[in-house]
C-alpha positions as CSV (number, residue, x, y, z in Angstrom):
1,M,0.3,0.0,-0.1
2,T,1.1,3.7,-0.9
3,E,0.4,6.9,0.6
4,T,-2.6,7.2,-2.2
5,D,-3.7,3.8,-1.9
6,P,-6.7,3.0,0.6
7,P,-6.2,0.2,3.0
8,A,-7.0,-3.4,1.2
9,D,-9.7,-3.7,4.3
10,A,-11.7,-0.7,3.5
11,A,-15.2,-0.5,2.4
12,R,-16.6,1.3,0.0
13,L,-19.4,3.7,-1.0
14,F,-20.9,4.9,-4.1
15,L,-22.0,7.9,-3.6
16,E,-25.2,9.3,-5.5
17,R,-25.6,12.6,-7.2
18,D,-28.3,13.2,-3.8
19,A,-25.1,12.4,-1.7
20,L,-23.7,15.7,-1.9
21,S,-25.2,19.3,0.2
22,Q,-23.8,22.4,-0.7
23,R,-23.3,24.7,2.2
24,D,-21.4,27.9,1.8
25,D,-18.3,27.1,2.6
26,G,-18.4,24.2,0.3
27,F,-19.5,20.3,-0.8
28,V,-20.7,18.3,2.4
29,I,-21.2,14.4,2.2
30,D,-22.5,12.8,5.8
31,C,-20.3,10.2,7.0
32,P,-21.0,6.7,6.8
33,E,-20.5,5.4,10.3
34,C,-21.4,8.3,12.5
35,G,-24.1,10.2,10.3
36,S,-22.1,13.4,10.8
37,S,-22.1,16.8,7.8
38,T,-18.2,16.8,7.2
39,L,-16.7,19.2,4.0
40,L,-15.4,17.0,1.2
41,A,-12.0,19.7,1.8
42,D,-11.7,18.3,5.8
43,V,-12.1,14.7,3.7
44,V,-9.0,14.8,1.4
45,R,-7.2,17.0,4.1
46,E,-7.4,15.2,6.9
47,G,-8.8,11.8,6.1
48,R,-12.1,12.1,8.8
49,C,-15.1,13.5,9.4
50,S,-15.8,15.9,11.5
51,G,-17.3,13.6,14.5
52,Y,-14.4,12.1,14.6
53,G,-13.4,11.2,18.5
54,E,-15.6,13.8,19.6
55,E,-19.4,12.8,21.3
56,A,-20.5,10.6,18.2
57,G,-17.2,8.8,19.0
58,C,-16.5,8.3,15.6
59,G,-13.3,5.8,14.5
60,A,-13.9,6.1,10.9
61,A,-11.1,6.6,8.3
62,L,-12.2,8.2,5.2
63,W,-10.6,8.3,1.2
64,L,-12.4,10.6,-1.2
65,E,-11.6,8.7,-4.9
66,L,-12.8,10.4,-7.9
67,V,-13.6,8.4,-10.9
68,W,-15.2,9.1,-14.3
69,D,-17.8,7.2,-15.2
70,S,-19.3,8.1,-18.8
């Protein structure tokens, strides 16, 4: 595994168009583990959701992969 590859045991979730929401500060998704709304930029930068280690007790490591489908 390299720094750009997800862990081998990672679960994969495909997001539909309506899974993305837009706020004033950017696009967000709901964390698949705890449901916290998380900025996509934070997922790319930190690899965690906004509820990581807080009250939500989320331990998910998140990975974003962009795929072109035609």
